[in-house]
C-alpha positions as CSV (number, residue, x, y, z in Angstrom):
1,M,10.4,39.7,18.0
2,K,11.9,38.1,21.1
3,K,12.3,34.8,19.2
4,L,14.0,36.6,16.4
5,L,16.4,38.4,18.7
6,A,17.1,35.2,20.6
7,L,18.0,33.4,17.4
8,T,20.1,36.3,16.2
9,T,22.0,36.2,19.5
10,A,22.5,32.4,19.1
11,L,23.9,32.8,15.7
12,T,26.2,35.6,16.7
13,A,27.4,33.5,19.7
14,V,28.7,30.8,17.4
15,G,30.7,33.3,15.4
16,F,28.4,33.6,12.4
17,A,28.4,37.0,10.6
18,A,26.7,38.3,7.5
19,Q,28.5,36.9,4.5
20,A,27.9,36.0,0.9
21,D,24.4,35.4,-0.3
22,V,22.8,31.9,0.1
23,T,21.3,30.4,-3.0
24,V,18.4,27.9,-2.3
25,M,17.0,25.7,-5.1
26,S,13.5,24.5,-4.5
27,W,10.3,23.5,-6.3
28,G,8.7,26.9,-7.1
29,G,5.1,28.1,-6.7
30,D,3.3,28.2,-3.4
31,Y,5.9,25.9,-1.9
32,T,8.8,28.2,-2.5
33,L,6.6,31.1,-1.4
34,S,6.1,29.4,1.9
35,Q,9.8,29.0,2.3
36,V,10.5,32.6,1.4
37,E,8.0,33.9,4.0
38,A,9.0,31.4,6.8
39,Y,12.7,31.0,6.2
40,H,14.3,33.4,3.7
41,K,13.0,36.7,4.9
42,P,13.4,36.0,8.7
43,F,16.9,34.6,8.0
44,T,18.0,37.7,6.2
45,A,16.5,39.9,9.0
46,A,18.4,37.9,11.6
47,T,21.7,37.7,9.9
48,G,22.0,40.2,7.1
49,T,22.6,37.4,4.6
50,A,20.4,37.6,1.5
51,V,18.7,34.4,0.2
52,I,18.3,33.9,-3.5
53,S,15.6,31.5,-4.7
54,V,16.1,29.3,-7.7
55,D,13.2,27.1,-9.0
56,S,13.5,23.6,-10.5
57,D,11.0,20.9,-11.5
58,N,13.2,18.6,-9.4
59,P,16.3,19.9,-7.7
60,A,18.0,16.5,-7.2
61,P,19.1,15.8,-10.8
62,A,20.3,19.4,-11.0
63,V,22.4,19.0,-7.9
64,K,23.9,15.8,-9.3
65,A,24.8,17.4,-12.6
66,M,26.4,20.4,-10.9
67,V,28.6,18.3,-8.6
68,E,29.7,16.0,-11.4
69,A,30.6,19.0,-13.5
70,G,32.5,20.7,-10.7
71,N,30.3,23.8,-11.2
72,V,28.0,24.1,-8.1
73,T,26.0,27.3,-8.2
74,V,23.5,26.6,-5.4
75,D,24.2,26.3,-1.6
76,V,21.1,24.5,-0.4
77,A,18.6,22.3,-2.3
78,D,15.2,20.9,-1.4
79,V,15.0,17.3,-2.4
80,E,12.9,14.2,-1.8
81,Y,14.0,11.5,0.7
82,A,15.2,8.8,-1.7
83,D,17.1,11.4,-3.7
84,A,18.7,12.7,-0.5
85,V,19.9,9.2,0.5
86,R,21.1,8.4,-3.0
87,L,23.0,11.6,-3.5
88,C,24.7,11.2,0.0
89,D,25.7,7.7,-0.8
90,E,27.2,8.9,-4.1
91,G,29.3,11.6,-2.3
92,M,27.3,14.5,-3.8
93,L,26.4,16.1,-0.5
94,E,28.1,17.6,2.5
95,P,27.4,15.7,5.8
96,I,25.2,17.6,8.3
97,D,25.9,16.8,11.9
98,A,22.5,16.7,13.8
99,S,24.2,17.9,16.9
100,V,24.6,21.4,15.4
101,L,20.9,21.8,14.7
102,L,18.9,24.1,17.0
103,P,17.2,22.4,19.9
104,A,13.5,22.7,20.6
105,P,12.3,25.6,22.8
106,D,12.3,23.4,25.9
107,G,15.9,22.3,25.2
108,T,15.1,18.9,23.7
109,P,18.0,18.1,21.3
110,A,17.1,18.2,17.6
111,S,17.9,14.5,17.3
112,E,15.1,13.7,19.6
113,D,12.7,16.4,18.4
114,F,12.5,15.5,14.7
115,L,10.1,12.9,13.5
116,P,11.4,9.3,13.0
117,G,13.7,9.1,10.1
118,A,13.6,12.9,9.4
119,L,17.4,13.3,9.9
120,T,19.9,11.5,7.7
121,E,23.7,11.7,7.3
122,C,23.5,14.5,4.8
123,A,19.9,16.0,5.0
124,V,17.5,17.6,7.4
125,S,13.7,17.2,6.8
126,T,11.5,20.3,6.7
127,I,8.0,19.0,5.8
128,V,5.8,16.0,5.3
129,F,4.1,16.3,2.0
130,S,1.8,14.0,0.2
131,T,0.9,12.9,-3.3
132,V,-2.9,12.8,-3.5
133,F,-5.5,13.1,-6.2
134,A,-7.9,15.9,-6.6
135,Y,-10.9,16.6,-8.8
136,D,-13.1,19.4,-10.1
137,T,-16.3,19.5,-8.0
138,T,-18.2,21.1,-10.8
139,K,-17.7,17.9,-12.8
140,F,-18.3,15.4,-10.0
141,P,-20.5,16.9,-7.3
142,E,-20.9,13.5,-5.6
143,G,-17.3,12.3,-5.5
144,P,-14.9,10.4,-6.3
145,T,-14.0,9.1,-2.8
146,T,-11.4,6.4,-3.2
147,I,-8.2,5.8,-5.1
148,A,-10.0,3.1,-7.1
149,D,-12.3,5.8,-8.5
150,F,-9.3,7.6,-10.0
151,F,-8.8,4.6,-12.3
152,D,-12.5,4.1,-13.1
153,L,-13.1,5.9,-16.4
154,E,-16.6,4.4,-16.7
155,K,-17.9,5.7,-13.4
156,F,-15.9,9.0,-13.6
157,P,-15.2,9.8,-17.2
158,G,-12.7,12.4,-18.2
159,K,-9.0,13.0,-18.6
160,R,-6.5,12.2,-15.8
161,G,-3.3,14.0,-14.8
162,M,-0.4,12.1,-13.4
163,R,3.3,12.9,-12.6
164,K,5.6,11.7,-15.4
165,G,7.5,9.1,-13.4
166,A,7.2,5.7,-11.7
167,K,7.3,6.9,-8.0
168,A,3.9,7.2,-6.3
169,N,2.1,6.2,-9.5
170,L,2.9,2.5,-9.1
171,E,2.0,2.5,-5.4
172,M,-1.3,4.3,-6.1
173,A,-2.1,1.9,-8.9
174,L,-1.6,-1.1,-6.6
175,M,-3.8,0.4,-3.9
176,A,-6.5,1.1,-6.5
177,D,-6.3,-2.6,-7.4
178,G,-7.0,-3.6,-3.8
179,V,-3.5,-4.1,-2.4
180,P,-3.5,-2.9,1.3
181,A,-1.1,-0.1,2.0
182,A,0.9,-2.3,4.3
183,Q,1.6,-4.8,1.5
184,V,2.3,-2.4,-1.4
185,Y,6.1,-2.5,-1.3
186,A,6.3,-6.3,-0.8
187,T,4.0,-6.6,-3.8
188,L,6.0,-4.1,-5.9
189,E,9.3,-5.9,-5.2
190,T,8.0,-8.8,-7.3
191,P,7.8,-8.9,-11.1
192,E,4.2,-9.9,-10.8
193,G,3.4,-6.9,-8.6
194,Q,5.1,-4.5,-11.0
195,D,3.1,-6.0,-13.9
196,R,0.0,-5.6,-11.9
197,A,0.7,-1.9,-11.3
198,F,1.4,-1.2,-14.9
199,A,-1.7,-3.1,-15.9
200,M,-3.7,-0.6,-13.8
201,L,-2.0,2.3,-15.4
202,D,-2.8,0.8,-18.8
203,K,-6.5,1.4,-18.0
204,I,-6.1,5.1,-18.0
205,K,-3.0,5.6,-20.1
206,A,-4.9,6.8,-23.2
207,E,-6.8,9.4,-21.1
208,T,-3.8,10.7,-19.1
209,I,-1.9,14.0,-19.4
210,W,1.5,13.7,-17.8
211,W,2.8,16.6,-15.7
212,E,6.4,17.3,-14.5
213,A,6.2,20.4,-12.3
214,G,4.1,20.8,-9.2
215,A,2.4,23.9,-10.4
216,Q,0.9,22.0,-13.4
217,P,-1.9,19.8,-11.8
218,P,-4.0,22.7,-10.4
219,Q,-3.6,24.5,-13.7
220,L,-4.7,21.4,-15.6
221,L,-7.8,21.3,-13.4
222,A,-8.4,25.0,-13.7
223,D,-8.1,24.9,-17.5
224,G,-10.5,22.0,-17.8
225,E,-7.8,19.8,-19.4
226,V,-8.3,17.1,-16.8
227,A,-11.2,16.1,-14.6
228,M,-8.9,14.6,-11.9
229,T,-5.2,14.7,-11.3
230,T,-2.6,13.4,-8.9
231,A,-0.9,16.3,-7.2
232,Y,1.1,17.5,-4.2
233,N,-1.5,18.2,-1.5
234,G,-0.2,21.7,-0.8
235,R,-0.6,22.8,-4.4
236,I,-4.3,21.8,-4.3
237,F,-4.8,23.5,-1.0
238,G,-3.3,26.7,-2.4
239,A,-5.6,26.6,-5.4
240,A,-8.8,25.6,-3.5
241,V,-8.4,27.6,-0.3
242,G,-6.0,30.3,-1.4
243,E,-7.6,31.0,-4.8
244,G,-11.1,29.7,-4.3
245,K,-11.0,27.1,-7.0
246,P,-13.7,24.3,-7.0
247,F,-11.2,21.6,-6.2
248,A,-11.5,18.8,-3.6
249,T,-8.7,16.5,-2.3
250,V,-9.2,12.8,-1.9
251,W,-6.9,11.5,0.8
252,D,-7.6,7.8,0.2
253,G,-4.5,6.2,-1.3
254,Q,-2.2,9.1,-0.5
255,V,1.5,8.5,-0.5
256,Y,3.3,10.8,2.0
257,E,7.0,11.4,2.6
258,Y,9.6,14.0,3.7
259,D,11.2,16.8,1.8
260,L,14.7,17.7,3.0
261,F,17.3,20.4,2.8
262,V,20.8,19.3,1.6
263,I,24.0,21.1,0.9
264,P,25.7,20.1,-2.4
265,K,29.3,19.1,-2.2
266,G,31.3,22.1,-3.3
267,A,28.6,24.6,-2.4
268,P,30.2,28.1,-2.9
269,N,28.9,29.3,0.5
270,A,28.8,26.1,2.6
271,E,29.2,27.9,6.0
272,A,26.3,30.2,5.3
273,A,24.3,27.4,3.9
274,L,24.6,25.4,7.1
275,E,23.5,28.4,9.1
276,F,20.5,28.8,6.8
277,V,19.6,25.1,7.3
278,K,19.9,25.4,11.1
279,F,17.6,28.5,11.0
280,A,15.1,27.1,8.6
281,T,14.7,23.8,10.5
282,S,14.2,25.5,13.9
283,T,10.9,24.8,15.7
284,Q,9.3,28.2,15.0
285,A,10.4,28.4,11.3
286,L,8.9,25.0,10.5
287,A,5.7,25.9,12.2
288,D,5.6,29.3,10.4
289,Q,5.9,27.5,7.0
290,A,2.6,25.8,7.7
291,K,0.9,29.2,7.8
292,W,1.5,29.4,4.0
293,I,1.0,25.8,2.7
294,S,-0.6,22.6,4.1
295,Y,2.6,20.6,4.6
296,G,3.2,19.2,8.1
297,P,6.4,20.3,9.9
298,A,9.0,17.6,10.5
299,R,9.6,18.5,14.2
300,L,7.4,17.4,17.1
301,S,7.7,20.7,18.8
302,S,6.5,22.5,15.7
303,G,3.1,20.7,15.7
304,P,1.4,22.6,18.5
305,L,2.5,25.9,17.0
306,V,0.7,25.3,13.7
307,G,-2.3,27.6,13.6
308,M,-4.2,29.4,11.0
309,Y,-3.6,29.9,7.2
310,K,-2.4,33.3,6.1
311,D,-6.1,34.2,5.6
312,G,-6.5,34.2,9.4
313,K,-9.6,32.0,9.3
314,T,-8.7,28.6,8.0
315,E,-7.4,26.1,10.5
316,M,-4.4,24.3,8.9
317,A,-4.3,21.1,10.9
318,P,-7.2,19.3,9.0
319,F,-5.4,19.9,5.7
320,M,-2.1,18.2,6.8
321,P,-1.3,14.8,5.3
322,T,-0.7,13.6,8.9
323,A,-4.1,14.6,10.2
324,E,-5.7,11.5,11.7
325,A,-8.7,11.7,9.4
326,N,-6.4,11.7,6.4
327,L,-4.5,8.6,7.3
328,G,-7.2,5.9,6.9
329,N,-5.7,4.4,3.8
330,A,-2.3,6.1,3.5
331,L,1.1,4.9,2.5
332,S,4.5,6.1,3.8
333,S,6.8,6.2,0.8
334,S,9.7,3.8,1.2
335,Y,13.0,5.5,0.5
336,E,14.7,2.1,0.8
337,F,12.6,0.7,-2.0
338,W,13.2,3.7,-4.3
339,V,16.9,4.1,-3.6
340,D,17.4,0.5,-4.9
341,R,14.9,0.5,-7.7
342,D,14.4,4.1,-9.0
343,A,16.6,3.7,-12.1
344,E,15.1,0.3,-13.0
345,L,11.4,1.2,-12.6
346,N,11.7,4.6,-14.2
347,E,13.5,3.1,-17.2
348,R,10.5,0.7,-17.5
349,F,8.1,3.5,-17.0
350,Q,9.6,5.6,-19.8
351,A,9.6,2.6,-22.1
352,W,5.9,2.0,-21.2
353,L,5.0,5.6,-22.0
354,V,6.0,5.2,-25.7
355,Q,4.5,1.8,-26.3
């Protein structure tokens, strides 16, 4: 309560008053639930400003379409890193000055408290999430244990699930083919490396069901439509720990990255949107989100405040992508790579799908 009152006082001190609703577009499911509980409800309690949630399979294309059409209906959007950089470069986003973000509890400026690269000209990171793969333990009691196993239909038969796009799939394919994580992007920059990645995908293409929304992979597993699937780690955590599903996460070959809040150019309530972003990216709010889903907070000062899952008995730290035990063969997604090559590689991926 003291923290909430202090933040309310801080907001009032800078002249902020309750105003029009703030509409936030995010990815839905357990992820949006974690934001509602950690950000939306406390923000409304502190300011009197209501927060409206809008779900999207991927908010970035929706933001681009709105801004280009001159009809922006959301104030804040949750996007992936490469999309945040690209949209900013294209003039689709409002700049966000890091100096206005709330400091850590000990007074450390936000610019020094966020993880490396977590702040950009137009975006503020909230979480570190990961694309992993998961399997149904009733089908494979002894494993799989490596990313190579995901591509091994002989040793581990059954349908696979993968996100319908190039990003993360190509990186995981190369790691499965023996490319060390540190060399993945140097390899993928070359035509030979791209061919190598698609050749690995060829091995499982006929047995793959393609998903587009984050809620789909755990559902595909639960329905028995796939034996293994790539997924966002928090979605599998929610199904396994939150719902008791017999799913296990394999961290080998994980691809991790930031998700960030942005304010679209022409947002109808840009002032309130900035106040929401400041609130939601405060130390305590980011730590509180981790109570609801296993995504790591993007601030250093939030880490020590991460405790138990909402069930009050599951320690969250081991389920974070950034837990030391989960980083043995992990890849940090390169936004520089995807900003430059997203259109080209996704065009090739879509053509490959219909071959």
